[in-house]
N, C-alpha and C positions, 0 to 999 in steps of 0.2 A: 244613457243618453248618448246620442250621436249627433255630430254637427255636420252640416253641409257647407262646403266651401265652393262658391261659384267663380271665384277669381283665384287663379293658381299662383298668386304672388309668392315670392320666395320667403316672405315673412311667416308663411304657414309652417315651413320647415324650421326656420331659425328661432322663431319666437313662440309659436303656438304648439308645435309638436312636442317639445320637451315638457311643457306643462301638462299636456294631455296624456303623455306617456306616464308621467309621474302619478297621475290620478287614475290611470287605467281606462281612459277614454279613447275612442277611435273616431275618425272622421270619414266623410265621403267627399271625394274630389270630383267636381263637375268639369268634364273636359268639353271644350267648345272650340270652334274655329279661331276664336279670338283669345282663347286661354288654353294653350296646349303645351304640355311639358317640353322643355327644350327651346321654346320661343323666348325672345328677349323679354325681360321683366317677369318671367314665369319660373316655376320650379325647374330645376335641371332634370334630365332623365334619371340621373343617379339619385337625386333626392326623391323624385316621384316613386321610383322602384323601391327605395328604402321604406317609404310610407306604406306602400302596398304590401311589402313583405312583413311589415309590422301589424298587419291586419286591417289596414284602412281599405276602404272600398272606392270604386270610381264609377261614375255614370256619365252618360252622354247628355250634353245640354245643346240642343239645337234651337237656334233663335230665329229661324226662318230667313236670315240674311244670306244664307248660302244654299246651294243646291243640296237637297237631302241625300240624293244618291252619291254624289261626289264626297260628301261629308262622311257618310257611312263607310264608303270604300276606304277613305283615309284612316278612319277610326279602326277598322278591322286590320288593315295593314300594320298599323301601329302596334297592335297586340300580337300579331304573328311574329314580328321582329323581335 
């Protein structure tokens, strides 16, 4: 089983991750312009990277409220850094 998280609230790391780790589950983090690691009320970059290093996945969530080309550029720059 894998869970998809569309809101990157810090509670994913502090409350959900320890439980999922204990039972061997991983999650997928949906990154969007409104929910991006390092933003206010979101996972920190350090927390996000720890989850990815623990086997979690990430995906792009585009909600049509932003320009897709600008969003893709930002997304790819994020992963190059």
